[in-house]
C-alpha positions in Angstrom: 115.5 103.3 120.7 112.8 101.9 119.3 113.3 101.2 115.5 111.1 100.1 112.9 107.4 101.7 112.0 104.3 100.2 113.6 102.2 100.1 110.6 100.8 102.9 108.2 104.3 102.6 105.9 107.8 101.7 106.1 109.1 105.4 107.3 107.8 108.9 108.4 104.9 109.8 111.7 102.1 107.4 110.4 99.0 107.2 112.6 100.4 104.4 114.7 103.4 106.6 115.4 101.2 109.3 117.1 98.7 106.7 118.4 101.7 105.1 120.4 103.8 108.2 120.8 102.8 108.3 124.9 104.6 104.5 125.0 107.7 105.9 124.0 110.3 108.4 124.4 113.1 107.7 122.2 112.8 106.4 118.5 115.2 106.2 115.3 114.1 106.7 112.4 115.8 106.2 108.8 116.6 108.8 106.0 116.3 106.7 103.5 113.4 105.1 104.6 111.7 108.7 104.9 112.9 109.7 101.6 112.3 106.5 100.1 108.4 106.8 101.0 108.0 110.1 100.5 107.4 111.0 104.1 107.9 114.0 106.1 109.9 114.8 109.5 106.9 116.0 112.3 107.5 114.5 116.0 106.0 115.7 118.8 108.4 117.4 121.7 108.1 114.3 124.2 109.9 112.4 121.0 113.7 112.0 121.5 114.2 111.4 118.0 117.7 109.5 116.7 118.3 109.9 112.3 119.9 106.9 111.0 121.2 108.0 107.5 120.0 104.4 106.3 123.4 103.6 104.6 122.7 99.8 105.3 119.1 100.2 104.0 120.5 101.4 100.5 123.9 99.6 100.0 121.7 96.1 100.4 119.3 97.5 97.6 122.7 98.8 95.8 122.0 102.4 95.9 123.8 105.4 97.2 123.1 108.2 99.6 124.0 111.5 98.1 126.0 113.1 101.3 125.4 116.8 100.2 121.5 116.2 99.7 121.7 114.0 103.5 123.2 117.2 104.6 120.7 119.5 103.0 118.0 117.2 104.7 119.2 117.1 108.4 119.5 121.5 107.9 116.1 121.5 106.7 114.6 119.2 109.5 117.0 120.1 112.6 114.5 120.8 114.7 112.4 118.1 114.7 115.7 115.8 115.2 118.4 115.3 118.5 120.5 113.4 117.2 122.2 112.2 113.3 124.7 109.6 112.4 127.2 110.0 109.9 126.5 109.0 106.4 128.3 105.6 107.1 129.8 103.3 104.2 129.6 99.8 104.7 131.4 96.8 103.6 130.3 93.3 103.0 130.3 91.5 106.4 132.0 88.7 104.0 134.9 90.6 102.8 137.9 89.8 104.9 140.4 91.6 102.5 142.2 94.2 104.9 142.3 97.0 102.0 138.7 97.2 101.3 138.0 97.6 105.2 140.6 100.4 105.4 138.9 101.7 102.1 135.3 101.8 103.4 136.9 102.8 106.9 138.2 106.2 105.2 135.3 106.9 103.6 133.1 107.1 106.1 135.6 109.2 108.3 135.8 111.4 104.9 131.9 112.0 105.2 132.0 112.9 108.9 134.6 115.6 107.9 132.4 117.0 104.9 129.3 117.4 107.3 131.2 118.9 109.6 132.6 121.1 107.6 129.4 122.1 106.8 128.3 122.7 110.0 126.6 119.9 111.2 127.8 117.4 114.5 127.5 114.0 113.2 127.8 111.1 115.4 130.2 109.1 113.8 130.2 105.5 112.8 132.6 102.3 113.5 131.7 99.0 111.4 132.7 95.7 112.6 136.0 94.5 110.9 137.1 98.1 110.1 140.4 98.8 111.3 140.8 99.7 114.9 142.9 103.0 114.4 139.5 104.3 113.7 137.6 103.6 116.6 140.8 105.0 118.3 140.8 108.4 116.6 136.6 108.6 117.5 137.3 108.0 121.1 140.0 110.5 121.4 138.0 112.9 119.5 134.3 112.5 119.9 132.5 112.4 123.3 129.1 110.1 121.6 130.2 107.5 119.0 128.4 104.6 117.3 129.2 101.1 116.2 127.2 99.5 113.3 128.0 96.7 110.4 126.8 93.7 112.6 123.7 92.9 110.9 124.2 89.6 109.8 127.2 88.9 111.8 126.6 85.6 114.1 126.6 86.4 118.0 129.3 84.6 118.7 131.8 86.8 116.3 129.9 89.5 117.3 130.7 88.9 120.8 134.4 88.5 120.2 134.8 91.7 118.1 132.7 93.5 120.9 134.9 92.1 123.6 137.6 93.5 122.1 135.9 97.0 121.3 135.2 97.8 124.8 138.2 96.0 127.1 141.0 97.2 124.6 139.5 100.4 123.5 136.2 101.9 124.7 136.6 101.5 128.5 139.2 102.8 130.9 141.1 100.5 133.4 138.0 100.5 135.9 136.3 99.0 132.9 134.3 102.2 132.8 133.3 103.6 129.3 135.4 106.6 128.4 132.4 107.8 125.7 129.1 107.5 125.1 128.2 104.6 122.3 125.2 103.6 120.2 124.8 100.4 118.9 123.2 99.7 115.9 121.1 97.5 115.4 121.1 95.5 118.6 118.5 92.6 118.0 120.1 90.2 120.8 119.3 91.0 124.4 122.4 89.1 125.2 124.3 91.7 123.7 122.9 94.7 124.2 123.0 93.5 128.5 126.8 92.6 127.9 128.1 95.8 127.2 127.7 99.7 128.6 126.1 101.2 125.8 124.7 104.1 125.9 122.1 103.9 123.8 121.0 100.7 121.0 118.0 101.0 118.5 116.5 97.4 117.8 113.5 96.6 115.6 112.7 93.3 118.1 109.8 95.0 119.4 107.9 94.8 115.8 109.4 92.2 114.0 108.4 89.7 117.2 104.9 90.8 116.8 105.2 90.4 113.4 105.8 86.9 113.7 102.5 86.3 116.1 105.0 86.6 119.1 105.5 88.1 122.7 108.2 89.2 124.8 107.7 87.7 128.6 110.2 87.9 131.5 110.8 85.4 134.0 108.7 85.3 137.5 111.0 85.0 140.2 110.0 86.0 144.1 106.6 87.5 143.3 108.0 89.7 140.2 109.1 90.1 136.7 112.7 89.8 136.4 114.4 90.9 133.7 118.2 90.6 134.1 117.9 86.9 133.2 116.5 84.6 130.5 113.1 86.3 128.8 111.3 84.2 126.4 109.7 84.8 123.3 106.4 83.4 122.9 104.1 82.4 119.9 101.1 83.6 120.5 99.2 84.2 117.2 96.3 82.7 116.2 97.4 82.1 112.9 100.9 80.7 113.9 102.1 77.5 112.5 103.4 76.7 115.7 100.1 76.6 117.1 99.9 72.8 116.9 103.4 71.8 118.1 104.2 71.0 121.7 105.3 73.4 124.5 106.1 76.0 120.8 102.9 78.3 121.4 101.2 79.8 124.7 98.2 76.8 123.2 100.7 73.8 123.6 102.3 74.5 126.9 101.9 73.1 130.3 98.9 74.5 132.0 101.3 76.3 134.7 103.6 77.5 131.5 100.4 78.9 130.2 98.8 80.7 133.6 102.4 82.4 133.9 102.0 83.4 130.6 98.6 84.7 130.7 99.5 86.3 134.3 101.8 88.4 132.9 99.4 89.3 129.4 97.2 90.3 132.0 99.4 92.4 134.5 100.2 94.5 131.4 96.5 95.3 130.5 95.9 93.1 127.8 94.0 89.8 127.0 94.7 86.6 124.7 91.6 86.7 122.7 89.5 84.7 121.1 89.0 83.5 117.2 87.3 81.1 115.4 87.7 79.9 111.7 86.0 78.9 108.9 86.4 78.0 105.0 84.8 80.4 102.2 84.6 80.8 98.7 87.8 82.9 97.3 85.7 85.7 96.2 84.3 86.1 99.9 84.1 89.9 101.2 85.6 90.2 104.6 83.1 91.6 107.4 84.7 94.2 109.9 85.5 91.3 112.6 87.1 88.9 109.7 90.1 88.7 108.5 92.3 86.3 105.7 93.9 83.2 107.4 95.2 81.9 104.3 97.3 83.9 101.7 95.7 84.0 98.1 97.8 82.0 95.9 96.3 82.9 92.6 93.7 80.4 92.2 90.1 79.7 92.7 90.0 77.7 95.5 88.4 78.6 98.7 90.3 80.3 101.4 89.8 80.1 105.5 88.9 83.4 106.9 89.5 84.1 111.0 86.2 85.7 112.7 87.8 88.1 115.5 85.1 87.1 118.5 87.5 88.6 121.0 90.4 91.3 120.3 93.4 90.2 121.9 97.2 89.8 121.3 96.3 86.4 119.9 94.5 88.1 116.7 95.7 91.5 117.0 99.1 92.3 115.6 98.9 96.0 116.9 98.0 95.2 120.4 101.2 92.3 120.3 103.3 95.7 119.5 102.2 97.8 122.4 102.7 94.4 124.7 106.7 94.5 123.0 106.9 98.4 123.7 105.9 97.7 127.3 108.2 95.0 127.8 111.0 97.0 126.2 110.3 99.9 128.1 110.5 97.7 131.5 113.4 96.5 130.5 115.2 99.9 130.0 113.8 100.8 133.7 115.3 97.5 134.9 119.1 98.1 133.5 122.0 99.5 135.5 122.6 103.5 135.1 125.1 104.2 132.8 127.6 104.2 133.1 128.5 100.4 134.5 131.7 98.9 134.8 132.3 96.3 132.0 133.4 92.4 133.1 134.5 90.8 130.2 134.2 87.7 132.1 130.9 88.2 133.1 128.1 87.3 130.5 124.6 87.6 131.4 122.6 84.8 131.6 120.0 85.7 128.0 119.0 83.7 125.5 
């Protein structure tokens, strides 16, 4: 599922959501940000929508979400929502106290029961570090559950935890998952592809684009391969890596650069072309110009970027689109769920 928003605000059905609707079928929106941004629930029938409570976002800002208000929101907008998560209670990943972990897990389960008592059917949430008795309970009682609390956890520790979850609790003796599992915030392809998730959500498509990069799969035997090491390639004309050898498309070897260009062109996009010049601080931008430097409060001249040919190097919106295409292609090339989990096999990714 594509999480995050492609410009135009932090939540809601913004202009680019509508524009990009043909490119995706599954989206994750966050209740916390919809309310924070005073957005409206609206979506076309072609999009399958998963509503996350946004408990993590609220928690990082030392704010609380009222479960009664969350329940009322879901009931009011249920016609737009295909799946929705429980309002989970988080505990810091740095907290090693078993009592604190258990208290958070019990509070999460309490919200699950409150929502069910109100006539709703939320997807339960089990967190990194919580007592496994809660995972066992959810697996026994529900057909679709989620695992969260992995944001900020080093990949090695996250995999140790997930290896235990899937090998001992989620999968049967054949290695097949007993229930559907959703993974919240899957930013690592290695973690995404190691386990038989039923669904995951990620903001990698938009974050990578904003950082000036695109995903490019390996090209082997005449086709793009998605189950081996994929690459993040810096392509932005304003990227600070454009002077470092091998760090940017413009500093790659001719053969490497051509392979990246082949992928870009295969998907119907172009790299684009820009030029730069320095202008007075009070300069008024023209239609094909953008600031290439941030305003620092002084009156010093600043650089502008003049877009001579629009492309992924100078339009983040086009990088968004190309990264959506990458993840759609990745999904098409993944094994059909359910598939067997093998704890001794690690995909060759990153």
